[in-house]
N, C-alpha and C positions, 0 to 999 in steps of 0.2 A: 795697433799698429797708426803711426803717425805718416800720414801721405808726404812724397816729398817729390812726386810725380805725382798728376794727375790729366787726366784729358778732359775738357770743357762737357762731355756728356757725360759724366760717372754718376751714377745713383748707386743707392744703397737701401736695400728694404730692413727696416729693422723694428717690423711688428713684432716678433717674439719677443723684445724687451720692452717697448714703448707701448702698443698696443693700438698704434696708429697705424692704418692701412697704405697710406700714401707715402710714396717713395721719397728720398731725403738726399738731394743736391749735394754732393762732394767737392771737395776743392782743397788747395795745400794752405790756404789762408787760415790761418786760426780764432775761431768765433765763437762764441758760447763758455756758459760758466760752466758746466759740466761736460762729461764725455759724449753723453747721450744727444746734446744740442750741438756739440761741436762738429762741423764740415770735414774737417783735417784728421777725422779718427775714424778708423776701420773695427769693428768690434767683432770678436769671435763669437761664432754663431750667427752673424746676417748673414745676409746674401748680397750679392754686386747684380745690381738687373740691368745695369748699363755702362759702357766706357770701360774705361782701363786703368790703371793706377798703379805706383809703386809707392811702399811706404819702409818703415822700418821699425820691427818690434818692440817696442817698449814695455808692455807689460804681457804677464804669462801668467798661466793656471790660475791658480787660488785668486789673484790679485787682478786679474780682470774684470771688466763687467756682468757677464756671466758668472764665472766664479766668486764674486762677491753674494750675488746673489744666490748663488747654490749655498753656500755657507750661512748664510742668510737665514735660508729656509729649513738646511737641518739644523741648527743647532739653535729655532726656537723649541721653547718648551713650551706644553701645552699648559695652560692652568685647567686646574679640575675643577668641575662644575659647582654649582653649588647641590647640587644630591649627592655628590662625593663626599664635598665638604662634612656633609652632615654627616653622611654613613660612616666618615673615618672619626667623626666626632664620638658619635655612638660606640664603636666599636673599644675607642679609648675609653671611653665611661666603663664598658663593659669588661674591660683588659684589668682596670684599676680597682673595681668591685669583685673580680676574679682574686687577685692578687689579695685585697683587703682577706677574705673570706678563709683563704688557705692560709695566711697569718694567723687570723684568728683562731681556724681549728689545732695548727701547730702552737701556739700558745697556751690555749685550752689542755694541751695533750702533756707540755712541757711541767705548767704549772700546776695540774690537778689530776689527771690521768696517770702519767707515769709514777711520780712518786708515792701515790694512794690508792690507786687502785692495776697497780704494774701488771697481775695477771688478765686483766680486763681487754688491752690494745697493746701490742709491742709494735715495733719502728716499721714493721712491713704492713699493720694494720692501719695505722694512723698513715702511712704514704698512699696506701688504697683509697682511704677516705680523703684524702688530699686531692689524690689523682681523681677521685668521683665527683667532687664537687668545681673543678676546672672544667670536666668535661659537661656537668650537669651545666656550667652556667653559661655556657656557649649556645647561642642560638643557632643553628644550623641550617636551617630555614631561612633565614635571611637573607644569603644571594638571590636563591632563585625566588622568594618573595617578589622581591627588589625586582629581575628580572619580566618577572610574570605580568607586575602589577607595570611598569615600564609598557611592554608587550600591549596591554590591554590598551590602555591609554590611547600609545601610536595607532592601532587600529580604528579607534572612537575615532582620531584625530582624521585619519585618510577618508572616512565619512563622512565630513565636513569640507572635505576640498583644504586641507593642512597636510603637505608631506613631507615629515621628517627624516632629515637622512641620517638621523643618531639616534638612540634611545636616551641618551644623558641631555640632550637640549629639549626632549620634554616636559620635563619640569622646570627648567630653566626659563621656559615662557613666562608660567605659572608664577616665577619673580619679577618679573622686570617692573619697574618701576619710571622708566623714561623711553619714550618711542619717538626716535628721531627718524622722519622720514621723508624722504626726496616727495617734491609737486608731480613734474610732469610725467605721467605715464601711472602715478602713484596713486595721487590723491586725485587728479583729475585723468581723465578719458584718454589724453594724448591722442585725441582728432579734432586738430585745430580748422579753427574757420577763417578767412578775413570778414572782419565787422565792421572795420572803417579806415578810412584811405584819406587823407590832406595832405596841406601844402605848408608853408610859412604862414602865408596870410588869406588861410581858409581849409575847413574840414568837412568831410562828409562820410553819412552813412553806408556802407556796401552796397545799398540799394541805390541811393544816390547819385554815385561814381556809376553806378551800373547806366542807370536812367540818362545820365550827362553823356555819357561817351558814347552811347549806342543811338541816341537822337540830335548826337551834334550836328551831322551830317543834313538835317530834314531842320533843325529850329536856328534859333536866332541867338546859338549861344557865344559871348563873347571868343575870339578866334585866340585870345590870350589861354584862356580857361583851358581850351579845348587842346591847345599847344601843350600844355602842362599835363594834363591828364593822357595824352601821348607817348609825352616824355617818361612817366612813372608807369606807365603799361610797359614799354619797351623797357625800361631799366628792371620791371619787376618779371619781365620772360626770360634778358639775357643773364643777368646776372641770380642763377637759379640755377642749381646743383639735381633737383628733378626732372624727370622725363615720365610719361605716359608710355604703359605697357600699348609694344604695336599691338596685340594678338588682341588688343579689345577697344581697337579705333572706331568700330562700329555702336559701340553701349553710350549708353546715356553719359552725360557728363557728371554727375554724380558717383554713378558707377564704376566709371573706369578706374583699373587699379595704377599704381604710380608708384615709381621705385624712386626713393630718396626718402631725406628722412622727414618729419611732420611737418617743419613749418613751410620748405620749401615745396611739398605738395600742397598744401593749405593754398598758399600764393601762386602756385600754377595752375590750380584749379579756378580760382579767383578769376586769373586773368583769361583763361582759356574760354570765359564766357563773351570774352567783346570780341573773341578771333581766332585762329588757328596761331598756337603759338610756335609750330614749327616752318612756318613763314619764315617770321621774323627769324630767326634762327639759320634759316637756310640762306635770308640776305646779309644776312651780318654773324657768319662763322667766329665760334670761338678758338683761339689758338694757344691761350694761355688764362690758368686758372690755380688761384690760391684756395682751398676749400677753408671753409666754418672751422675753427677748433677753439675749445675753451680756453684756451690762453689768450688768445688774440679777441676772440667777438665780434669778428669781420670776416667778409669772403668776397673776394677781387677774382675778377675777370677780366679777359683783353681780347677787342675782336676787331676782325677785319672790318671793309664798310663804315657805313653811318660817316660817308665824308662829308665836309662841311668846306665851301670855300673861304669862311672868316677864319677859321680853326684848322690847324694842319695837326697831325699827331693819330695816333690808334685811340679808341674808343675805348676807354676803360670805366666799369663801375664798380662799387664796393656797395654793400651791404652789409650792416651789423646794428649792435647796439648803439643809443643813441648817447649813452654817457661816452661811449668808447669814441668814435667818430665825428662826433660834433664838436671838441675840440679842436681836430683837425679839417675843419670846414671852413673855406675863408669867404662863401657867396652863396648865392639861392636862387633857383629860380622863381620869380615873380609871377603870379596869377592877373595881377595889377597891370603891369608893365610890359607882360609877355617879352621879358629881357633879364639877364643877368644880373642882379643885387649885389653888392657887398653884404656880407653879414655882419650889418651893425651889432650892438649889444639890445637894444629894443627888436631886433629880429630872432637873436639867439633867446632872447625871452620868451617872445611866442612859441618857439619851436620847442621849448625844454615846456612850457606852460600846457602846451599840447600833450605834449609825453606824458606827463605828468598827471594831467586830467584822465586819460585814455589809462593810466597805470593802475590810478585809484578805482578803475571799473573793472579790473583784473584782466586788462588784455596786454599782451605781450607787444613791446611795440618794437617797428623793425624802418630804418633809418637806409634810405636809399639814395646812392651819390655817383659822383660822375665826374669824368674829366676828361680832358684831352692829352696821350702823353707820347712821344717821339721817342723811343729808345737808341741807345747808343750802343750796345752790348748785343751781339747776334742774336735773333731770337732763337732760342732753346738752348741755350748755353745755361752753365752755373753764373756765369757774370749777369747775366740776363734777369733771370730769377732774382738774385740779389738786388740788382738796379731796382727793379719794379718793386720788392717789399720794400727797398727804403726811401723811395721820390713817388710813388704812386698812392701812398696811403694820406700823401699831404696836399694841401689847397684845393680839396674836394669843394664842388657844387652841391651844394643841398636839392635833389630832386623833388622829393616827400616823406611822407611817414605810410605804414599797412599797420594797423592794428589787429591782433590775430585774438582769439578768444579759445581758451581749452577749456572746455566747462569739465566741472567737478565731476567725478563719480557719485552715483546717485547714493550707494551707500557711505560716503566720506562722511557726512556730516555725523551719523548715527554711530560711525564707528568711533571718531573722536571724542562725542558726547558720553558711550558707553565705557570708552577707556579713562577718560577724566573721571567719573562716577563709580571704577574701579580703585582710582586714587592713584592712577599711571598718568604721568605728561606727557603731554602730544604735541610734540615741538616738530614742526619744518626747516627741513636743510636742502637749497634750493641752488642753483647757478639764478636763477632769474633774475631781472629786478627790482629793487624793495616796495617799491609801493605796487608791480603785480603781485607778488607773492603776498604783502598781507591784506591785499584786497583780495586775494583766494582765501588766506588763512580766516578773515574776517566769514566769509559764504560759508565755510566747512567748520566754523567755532572753535579754530586754534585761538583763535581773537577775539575774547568776549566784552571787551570793557570799549566804553564807549570813547573815552581819552584817547588822545594819540599815543601810540608806542612812546615809551621809553627809544632811547639813543645810548649813543657810546658817550654821549654829555653828559648823561644824566645816571650812568654806569659809574665815569670816573666820578661825579659828586659825591655820590654814596661810597665810593672809596676812601675819598678823602675825610669824609664823616663818619668813619669806622673809627671805635675804640682799637686797641690793641687785644692779641689775643684773639682766638680761634672763632669762629661761628658757629654757631648751631648746626643741627643738620638738617639739611633740606626735606629728608625725608618726613619729615615730620609736616603735615599743612598749615599748622599755625605758623611755624618758623620761616614761610614762604612771603615773597613780596607778589602782591596781588595787584600787580600792574602787567602791562603787557611788553615786550622789548622787542625792537627789530634792528639787527646788526647784519652789515655786509661785511663780505671777507675783506674789504680792506682795511676794517676796524678791528679783526682779529689779531692782525700782525702788530699792533703797540699793545696786545694785553697783557698784563704781568699776571700771577699769580691770584693776587689780592682781586684782580677782577674777575677773574672765574670764578672766585670765592660767590662776588655776588652775584654773576650771570646765572651761576646756580641753584641761588634761589628765587628766580622768576618762576612765575606759575605759567606763564605766555610767552615763547620764545620763536622768532620767526628769524633765521639766518637766510639771507641773500647772497648773489653774486659771489658763492662759495666755488672753490676748486675741488679737486678731489684731496688735495692733501689737506686744506682746513675743513673737510668732512672729518677726516682722519684724526686730526685734533681735535674737536669738538666731541668727538666718541671717547677719548683718552681722556679730556677733561673732566667728563660727568662721570667715568671709570674711577679718576683717581678721588670723585668726592660722596666715595660709596652710595653708587647708582649702578644699577644692573640695567643695562645699555641695551636697548634692540632698535637695529636701523630696520628701515623696508627700504627699497629700491628697483628699479629694473632696467638701469644703465650702465654701461664699462666703466663710468667715472663714479659709479656709488661703489665698486668691488673692493677698493682698500677699506672701507666705513664696513661696509658689511664683514670681511674677512676678521676685522677688529672687535667687533661687538660681540656682547655676552650672547646673544642671538639674531645671525644674520637671516632676513625674511627678503625671501625674492616674489617677485610677479611672475606668473610661469609664461606670461607673453613676453617678460623682456631679457634682454641679452644672455648668450650663453654663457659669457664671462660672470654677469652678476647670479646667476643660479650655479655657476660652479664654486663661487665664492661662500653659497648662503650657508645657513643651517638648516632652513626651512623653506619650503615652495609652496607659495597660495596659489592649489589649481582654479579653486571656483574664483568667487568675487572677494574683492577686498575686505569685508566684514566678515571674511571667515576667519581671519586673525582674533577675534574674540572669542568665536569659539575655541579656538589655540588657547587664548589665556586660561579663558575656564576649565579646562582640561586641565592644564598646565598644573594651577591650582588645586586641582583634583588628585593629584599623584601623592601630593604628603599626608590632604588626609586619609589618603587607603594606606600607604604605608605606614600613619600611626596607628592605625585599626590593625594590621598585620603585624606590629612590634607589639601592640599592645597586647593581644592574643599568643604569639609565640612565646614570648617574656612566664606568662601565667600556666599556658598550658605545657611548654617546652621546659624550658630550664627551671621555672620555681616547684616545679612538681617533680621534678629531679632530687633537685638539692632538700627535699624536705626528708626523704628518706636517710640521706647521710648525716641532716642535721641530729633525727632524730636515734641514728647507731651512734652518736658520739655523746648526745646527754643522756641516752635512757637506756642503750643498750640493745634499742630494737634492732634483730636481723638484717642487711642489705636485701631488700628482692633481686637487686642485680649489681653482679661487680664489675669494676669500672674496665674489665675483660669483654664485659657482654654492653657494655653502654657504646662502648666503641663499633663492635659491630650492627649492634642496632642501626649506630647513626650511620655507618657506612652502608649496610644492607637494610633499610629500613623496607 
């Protein structure tokens, strides 16, 4: 429904369609490229949480967003798993051999027995023999043998903390050739801590920052440095979506429970060591917030208080990815001059150099900014929200940087090593900064080469140097490119099919700054090039890729959405996936043994009497009717 009249406080809850719990402001102005982004569209199945509006219905039934999603879900054809394809191929072979044997018996009867030995076998006896061969050749025990084999393997997987949701995925895990893994919470512990803090013209370790801040009142520290530390501390407290659990106020700082995401929780725990964060929040209460999301990669808060005689307006703090916010900054707080200075090219170069140096050490870098702004629209209205979004994210002043470290899981390095020894390529697909992702990749063995990783430039060069015709398959290790490759999400938008052909041949790949849609496209690109792809993840943004993968593997500690979209759940450590792969490969071996037994012991043993009856006249021990009874009632 398109809105034609709406109150200033109209709000929609579209979580059922978008998965984002935050409310969406509505208005009569049409903006956004899709219905989900347009504030002047009310969608079927969503809720109005505040305000009132009037509109015109423009789409109904199956043409609505909800109806289209329902059609896609109902029309989606489930692709057969690898074991289903192999069993189907085996059945076709049995059918063709069965038909060939029956035709051979018929031709022998027509060409030899009927003209020369008519009394020996009439038409009825010949048909009985043909039917006997048909019944004898069918391995009736195969379905139950497959089910029992898969059930035993599934039970053994459960014993090693791998929980399969369906028997068909048990075997597929053993056929995986590429694993695309998320970083945060999957390869790492998702237990972040601040290890570095700094400014444009100075950097410190967390311990140094703590010592300078806490001793500033008694030591001879420069006032400019102290003021910069206090401003960074204030920004980290106020532009933060985490909060301490009120029931654990008397516990030690390291043991207190924090409500919020891992990044905000780590920053809050860091700044709480310098003083009570609640005092600052009470003195400067927040009245507006734009939460962090994977699309914008920044968070904004606006506060009362913090009055400054030199500057008018409300105090606005912005926190987010440096590569996104630096282009929007025009000044920075200088510890050398104790004043705001223009962000010149040299200052910007120092800021970028600090970011890259920390990222190479595997740190996630967060940039904190501040500005003053006097709003024109009424606070709380939708126009106010639009005004802040458009105006407050520009002309920012850099306050400082925080470097957070999320240590890899202890078992990550050994898991990656064992996967590579098993012939499986292990790729990282993350939304983090490229240098940070590459640094973590080196720590756990995804990147093993000493040379700098290739980029989109190198891929394009290889594409231009390629001769015509298809490339050899990358499933053969001899055909792969023995170098590492790091690509960012912005690089994926310019890739052609020829680019993907080259990318799929790299041995070591790290995809950074990717969106959920790009993760999905990566999975489909590798599947299209004859790879069996497994995806491991724990977040909501991993759900589309988990659903599209041949095997989606979720972490038990992850989100409910990821677990629901997955095919397997790792209840124990991340290294339990190695045991799951080993057991998945065991399925084929067990099925080969079962079929090798069933064919000679069942089908072949029943065919011999029929062949002896035709060629030598040996009486049949079992008639076709008796064979049917023995198969139905064994």
